[in-house]
Phi, psi and omega in degrees: 000119179277136183265150173240162183213123177281159178300324179295314178297319178301314181295317180297319186285325190241010183305312184287315185292331180255002177055056186264149171213162180273123172275332175255184170290169180277081183242161178060031184289341180272356178298143184267129169272123186226161175238117183274140173240009180287135182291329184269351180209057184276145176207157181277157174293321182210142177195172171294167179306120180224110185289325183287312183228080182291149178266175178290318174247124183254126175265125176253108179262194183299315182290320181294319179291326177296324176292316182297326179298330181285348181268144173289163187301318180294326176290321176299317180296320178296320176299314181295322178300317178297319180296317186286348172283349180260211187273009188298131179247328181198157175247143178231124179268135174283177184300323185265004183265153177224149175219134185297154180299323179297318180291320178298317179294324179296317177299317182297322178294333177273009180062035174243114183285150176243118180255157174235138177244149177271007180269154177283167189310299187296319179296318181297311180297318180298315179292320179298316179299318181296308185295318184286325176298322176294315186286326186259001183296152176296132189234156171208157177247143181227147180275125179158187181244131183247125183223163168258115181241114182052045178071006180258124174292112189240120181256118183260121182239174179151170180295155178299132178090000183283343176111027181297314183291323179296319177296317179298319179297320178297319179293320178297319180293341178266009173102002178272173195237137180274134174251312182207137176250135174079308179228131175240144177254126180246141180227138177272099187269348178197163179303121179078007183239119179249124178253137181241138179221173170276130186286346183267192181287328183215150177249025184292334192249150171214154182253131177232126181303130180094336179251337181084214183274128178245140176265103184293324179296315181292326184279318190241351180095165183297333182290348178277359182240148175219141185287314184208164180196147176290131182285124181239336189210138173245130177246115181260114181276127180228133178294129183280125179225166178294334181288325184254008185298333181279353187276344187272138184284123181282325184269337184079019182272345178279125184253094180273152176223161172230137183275121173240112181055037177083002178253129180278119181251130178305135181228135172236149180260125183251109178291132181256120180212155178303137178092350180275129177275092188292326181298317178295322179295319178292319175302315179296323179295320179293317176297318179296325178292324176300317177297320180294324177297332178268008173097001181257128178237115184299321181297319179295319179296317180297314179297318180296319178295320177295321179297317180293323179293320177295319179296318180293322180292322178295319179296320180297321179294323179294319179296318180298320181295322182282000000 
């Protein structure tokens, strides 16, 4: 699902962080700030003034305003007309940029608001790109519990009642951090990068059968919570039965993945049975994933050691025969 953001929502959400104020009247607030992914008409969410391929949010910095000053008023109006025929939703002036009052009024009459920021050119553009990429990224919601385990964004899934919240509570009590309980929102913020957050206002609470609603912040402190984390690992909890016992990989050499927003995320299946310490198993899975990210695979190492042992044993038998 591609997200949209109105100019009004953008101003309310980022006014303080971007030090924004209206240089024009508050017009065009319902215009949509968008990020195009179409091959035949692609454009950025935000960029400096670009006449050939304008972005949805146009930043006018010191150099851009210096260029506009060289144009006569009718040429400026013609330039703005061309821009406003495209995806432009609003203009933002940096601290060192200027735009004539006539030009600002012309933009306002076209229902395009002009904002001013107290930030310098590069800082303004960098912050805008970060905030808008986060806000406009393609999103989806998934059922499960999302935690940070040993610095790894770990999403725990499984059928209802399998014990996801109980496992999450055990991990939190061992010092790991809760991001989202029950529902997690994932966004593709860059090629191959999925970021996960809690979709609501706060992630302080989680529900555990038999205990009800728990306030994690009150019980474990603010450090037990984290707002967002890059998704690196999915742990799928499955009840262990005699019927499915043959399905689980003994060596760990099978590399399963699950597609989230077109990005393949490593997934492992964790059998749930009485007596298994699932929290320790998830911790071990996170540590093992860290090793794999650094290029080490225990199953490959084990197989290679077995191969060398067999080779050495065969060589010893040949020597004995001779």
